[in-house]
RODO-2510 file (C-alpha; in nm, 4 decimals, decimal comma):
residues 251
     n   res          X          Y          Z
     1     x     0,0071     0,0214     0,0212
     2     x     0,1928     0,3448    -0,1423
     3     x     0,1171     0,5875     0,1731
     4     x     0,0988     1,0086     0,1219
     5     x     0,3670     1,2320     0,2798
     6     x     0,1129     1,3261     0,6033
     7     x     0,0160     0,9059     0,6323
     8     x     0,4100     0,8189     0,6551
     9     x     0,4672     1,0804     0,9166
    10     x     0,1881     0,9889     1,0931
    11     x     0,2643     0,6277     1,0760
    12     x     0,6517     0,7256     1,1970
    13     x     0,4418     0,9240     1,5277
    14     x     0,2232     0,6428     1,6149
    15     x     0,4877     0,3865     1,6748
    16     x     0,7536     0,6231     1,8724
    17     x     0,4178     0,6691     2,0386
    18     x     0,3899     0,2341     2,0908
    19     x     0,7413     0,2479     2,1523
    20     x     0,7389     0,4756     2,4375
    21     x     0,9170     0,8056     2,2810
    22     x     0,6098     1,0050     2,3916
    23     x     0,5770     0,9749     2,7583
    24     x     0,3479     1,3185     2,7694
    25     x     0,0987     1,0709     2,5005
    26     x    -0,2790     1,0721     2,6079
    27     x    -0,4849     0,8039     2,6142
    28     x    -0,6569     0,8494     2,2712
    29     x    -0,2903     0,8663     2,1466
    30     x    -0,1796     0,5281     2,2469
    31     x    -0,5368     0,3591     2,1950
    32     x    -0,4881     0,5244     1,8033
    33     x    -0,0782     0,3882     1,8097
    34     x    -0,2303     0,0444     1,8818
    35     x    -0,4748     0,0614     1,6334
    36     x    -0,2253     0,1125     1,3736
    37     x     0,0182    -0,1015     1,5218
    38     x    -0,1820    -0,4024     1,4703
    39     x    -0,2927    -0,2449     1,1678
    40     x     0,0402    -0,2845     1,0166
    41     x     0,0621    -0,6302     1,1266
    42     x    -0,1820    -0,7649     0,9696
    43     x    -0,0505    -0,5229     0,6570
    44     x     0,2782    -0,7668     0,7210
    45     x     0,0605    -1,0835     0,7272
    46     x    -0,0398    -0,9825     0,3836
    47     x     0,2869    -0,9195     0,2306
    48     x     0,3848    -1,2854     0,3679
    49     x     0,1160    -1,4483     0,2160
    50     x     0,1766    -1,2810    -0,1151
    51     x     0,5742    -1,3788    -0,0737
    52     x     0,5135    -1,7234     0,0295
    53     x     0,3011    -1,7440    -0,2927
    54     x     0,6462    -1,6840    -0,4815
    55     x     0,8811    -1,9387    -0,5236
    56     x     1,1435    -1,8127    -0,7506
    57     x     1,4003    -1,6402    -0,5074
    58     x     1,4976    -1,3659    -0,7436
    59     x     1,1512    -1,2818    -0,8147
    60     x     1,0926    -1,2755    -0,3887
    61     x     1,3344    -1,0495    -0,3119
    62     x     1,2414    -0,7828    -0,5769
    63     x     0,8970    -0,8269    -0,4143
    64     x     1,0570    -0,7453    -0,1412
    65     x     1,2233    -0,4751    -0,2402
    66     x     0,8452    -0,3251    -0,3667
    67     x     0,7325    -0,3788    -0,0636
    68     x     0,9665    -0,2921     0,2223
    69     x     0,9194     0,1573     0,1543
    70     x     0,5386     0,0680     0,2964
    71     x     0,7103    -0,0340     0,6740
    72     x     0,9616     0,2158     0,6546
    73     x     0,7246     0,4845     0,8359
    74     x     0,6997     0,2419     1,1116
    75     x     1,0596     0,1287     1,1443
    76     x     1,1784     0,5265     1,1777
    77     x     0,9393     0,6110     1,5128
    78     x     1,0978     0,3207     1,6522
    79     x     1,4116     0,4160     1,6303
    80     x     1,3225     0,7581     1,6543
    81     x     1,1655     0,6771     2,0360
    82     x     1,4781     0,4659     2,1118
    83     x     1,7260     0,7131     2,0238
    84     x     1,4886     0,9609     2,2515
    85     x     1,6251     0,7387     2,5749
    86     x     1,2552     0,4752     2,5301
    87     x     1,3357     0,1221     2,5516
    88     x     1,3846    -0,1177     2,3552
    89     x     1,0377    -0,3225     2,1749
    90     x     0,9911    -0,6564     2,0533
    91     x     0,8433    -0,5227     1,7603
    92     x     0,8163    -0,8332     1,4761
    93     x     0,7614    -0,5194     1,1925
    94     x     1,1502    -0,4106     1,2952
    95     x     1,2712    -0,7553     1,2893
    96     x     1,0700    -0,8188     0,9831
    97     x     1,1723    -0,5572     0,7684
    98     x     1,6040    -0,5961     0,8867
    99     x     1,5954    -0,9321     0,7489
   100     x     1,4828    -0,7825     0,4142
   101     x     1,6503    -0,4998     0,3826
   102     x     1,9550    -0,7630     0,4292
   103     x     1,7443    -0,9757     0,1479
   104     x     1,7414    -0,7017    -0,0723
   105     x     2,0672    -0,5781     0,0050
   106     x     2,0176    -0,2507     0,1301
   107     x     2,2735    -0,2211     0,3657
   108     x     2,2048     0,1670     0,4579
   109     x     1,9359     0,0382     0,5808
   110     x     1,9805    -0,2768     0,6954
   111     x     2,3050    -0,1313     0,9942
   112     x     2,0467     0,0472     1,1559
   113     x     1,7878    -0,2335     1,2387
   114     x     2,0709    -0,4646     1,2976
   115     x     2,2830    -0,2595     1,5781
   116     x     1,9032    -0,1987     1,6927
   117     x     1,8380    -0,5382     1,7238
   118     x     2,1678    -0,6855     1,7882
   119     x     2,2490    -0,3650     2,0813
   120     x     1,9278    -0,5444     2,2402
   121     x     1,9163    -0,8819     2,2239
   122     x     1,5814    -0,9041     2,0140
   123     x     1,4506    -1,2582     1,9272
   124     x     1,3643    -1,2998     1,5859
   125     x     0,9443    -1,4107     1,5456
   126     x     0,8680    -1,6758     1,5901
   127     x     0,8224    -1,8061     1,2704
   128     x     1,2133    -1,8198     1,2442
   129     x     1,4511    -2,1315     1,3466
   130     x     1,7714    -1,9332     1,4498
   131     x     1,8892    -1,6553     1,6555
   132     x     1,8641    -1,3154     1,4714
   133     x     2,3206    -1,2682     1,5058
   134     x     2,3131    -1,6347     1,2963
   135     x     2,0454    -1,4575     1,0650
   136     x     2,2078    -1,1654     1,0174
   137     x     2,5280    -1,2917     0,9486
   138     x     2,4074    -1,5563     0,7102
   139     x     2,2204    -1,3443     0,4632
   140     x     2,5312    -1,0778     0,4885
   141     x     2,7243    -1,4270     0,3819
   142     x     2,5129    -1,6174     0,1417
   143     x     2,5046    -1,2636    -0,0712
   144     x     2,8143    -1,2188    -0,0730
   145     x     2,9200    -1,5749    -0,1809
   146     x     2,6496    -1,5957    -0,4081
   147     x     2,7820    -1,2221    -0,5697
   148     x     3,1877    -1,3842    -0,5784
   149     x     3,0389    -1,6700    -0,7440
   150     x     2,8570    -1,4554    -1,0300
   151     x     3,2457    -1,2627    -1,1120
   152     x     3,1325    -0,9412    -0,8320
   153     x     3,2504    -0,7972    -0,5576
   154     x     3,1299    -0,8081    -0,2648
   155     x     3,0416    -0,4699    -0,0129
   156     x     3,3787    -0,5574     0,2251
   157     x     3,2401    -0,2755     0,4782
   158     x     3,0139    -0,3667     0,5274
   159     x     3,0875    -0,7730     0,5917
   160     x     3,3176    -0,6436     0,7601
   161     x     3,0851    -0,4574     1,0200
   162     x     2,9031    -0,7949     1,0236
   163     x     3,1627    -0,9651     1,1847
   164     x     3,2773    -0,7049     1,3884
   165     x     2,8781    -0,6571     1,5173
   166     x     2,8561    -1,0032     1,5503
   167     x     3,1656    -1,1171     1,7162
   168     x     3,0638    -1,0994     2,0977
   169     x     2,7499    -1,3128     2,0161
   170     x     2,6576    -1,6664     1,9914
   171     x     2,6135    -1,8328     1,6637
   172     x     2,6299    -2,1491     1,5377
   173     x     3,0538    -2,2572     1,4377
   174     x     2,8772    -2,3396     1,0664
   175     x     2,7862    -2,0029     0,9959
   176     x     3,0462    -1,7834     1,1675
   177     x     3,2631    -2,0155     0,8845
   178     x     3,0717    -1,8691     0,6376
   179     x     3,0824    -1,4868     0,7427
   180     x     3,5110    -1,5539     0,7632
   181     x     3,4280    -1,7702     0,4253
   182     x     3,2774    -1,5202     0,2855
   183     x     3,5487    -1,1441     0,4377
   184     x     3,7626    -1,3702     0,2913
   185     x     3,6760    -1,4428    -0,0638
   186     x     3,5640    -1,0796    -0,1047
   187     x     3,9855    -1,0115    -0,0038
   188     x     4,0762    -1,2778    -0,2401
   189     x     3,8621    -1,0706    -0,5180
   190     x     3,9773    -0,8128    -0,4714
   191     x     4,3449    -0,8955    -0,5110
   192     x     4,2573    -1,0698    -0,7897
   193     x     4,0603    -0,7453    -0,9976
   194     x     4,3270    -0,7011    -1,2709
   195     x     4,5663    -0,4667    -1,2359
   196     x     4,7165    -0,2672    -1,5649
   197     x     5,1144    -0,3131    -1,5538
   198     x     5,1484    -0,0393    -1,7129
   199     x     4,9473     0,2314    -1,4650
   200     x     5,1176     0,4980    -1,3065
   201     x     4,9893     0,3482    -1,0017
   202     x     5,0884    -0,0158    -1,0559
   203     x     5,2866    -0,0491    -0,7234
   204     x     5,0138     0,0545    -0,5290
   205     x     4,8365    -0,1841    -0,7012
   206     x     5,0842    -0,4189    -0,6081
   207     x     5,0861    -0,3181    -0,2384
   208     x     4,6959    -0,3654    -0,2430
   209     x     4,7289    -0,7335    -0,3847
   210     x     4,9641    -0,7941    -0,0541
   211     x     4,7170    -0,6672     0,2141
   212     x     4,4241    -0,7836     0,0591
   213     x     4,5997    -1,1325     0,0342
   214     x     4,7552    -1,1194     0,3315
   215     x     4,3650    -0,9525     0,5572
   216     x     4,2404    -1,2816     0,3306
   217     x     4,4379    -1,6079     0,5015
   218     x     4,3251    -1,4942     0,8817
   219     x     3,9719    -1,5146     0,7909
   220     x     3,9909    -1,8404     0,5478
   221     x     4,1935    -1,9986     0,8124
   222     x     3,9553    -1,9317     1,0864
   223     x     3,6682    -2,0330     0,8800
   224     x     3,8288    -2,3578     0,8344
   225     x     3,9262    -2,3513     1,2216
   226     x     3,5437    -2,3384     1,2279
   227     x     3,3904    -2,5921     0,9618
   228     x     3,6511    -2,8171     0,8647
   229     x     3,3830    -2,8482     0,5503
   230     x     3,3416    -2,4900     0,4527
   231     x     3,4821    -2,5194     0,1376
   232     x     3,7846    -2,2970     0,1412
   233     x     4,0664    -2,5610     0,1870
   234     x     4,1557    -2,3983    -0,2483
   235     x     4,1144    -2,0876    -0,1818
   236     x     4,3467    -2,0452     0,1360
   237     x     4,5777    -2,2624    -0,0422
   238     x     4,6594    -2,0262    -0,3211
   239     x     4,6253    -1,7537    -0,1034
   240     x     4,8591    -1,8138     0,0363
   241     x     5,0919    -1,9205    -0,2096
   242     x     5,0489    -1,5748    -0,4491
   243     x     5,1302    -1,3852    -0,0699
   244     x     5,4495    -1,6278    -0,0326
   245     x     5,5107    -1,4886    -0,4045
   246     x     5,4187    -1,0920    -0,3728
   247     x     5,6048    -1,1069    -0,0213
   248     x     5,9011    -1,2582    -0,2176
   249     x     6,2070    -0,9834    -0,2904
   250     x     6,2655    -0,9755    -0,6913
   251     x     6,5384    -1,1289    -0,8460
***
C-alpha cells in the first residue's frame, strides 16, 4: 500500500508513541498507536502471504524490494523512540524489515536495524528457528558468496561491520565460518582484480594486492578452523602461495 507523505508521518508518530518515545502522549494517542500497530501487523501478514506464493528467489527478493517502503515510517518511529531514551521493544515489524533489508542488500537500510536488534538482544519472530545474530550473519554471507560466484566483488565494508557487530554474539559455528569465508573470498577477489602493469599506480596496486591477501588468509583460516567443510581449503592454499610470491623480493 503506497502511503501519502501525511500518512507516512502519522505512521512514524504512531510508532514512536507505541514504543514509549512520547511519555506525555494521552490515552487517545496511545489507543491510536495500538490500533496502528495492529493494522501494520495485518499488512505484514498480507505481505508474507504474498511472498509465500512466490517460489523463485529472485522474484521474491524483487517483491520485497517493492513492499519494504510500506513499513519504513513505522520502523523509523521505533528507532526515533529508542534514540529519545525509550526502552527497546520486541517488534516483529522491525525484525522482519531487518531481514528484508539484508535480503535485498540495502545495507544503508539494514545497518541501523542490525545495530538496534543486536544492541538490545531482540528475539526473531516465531517463524524463524535461528537467533538474530545467526540470521544476520548467514544472510550477509550467503549474499556475498553468491555475488562472488557471479564474478562480482561484494561490499567488504559491510561484511566487516557485520563480523564486528556479531563477534561477541553466540551463533552456530558453521554460520560464523561462512561469514569469515565470505570476507576472505571478497579479499581474494579484490586481490585478483585486474591491474594495468603500465599504470603509474602499478606499484601501489601491487601493495594493495599484498594487503588484501594478507587480510584474507586469517579469515580463511578462521573459517576452516570453525568448520572443516567450509570449502575454503583450496582458496586458502592459493592465497598463501600468492602472498608468498607477492612478498618475495625481486631477483
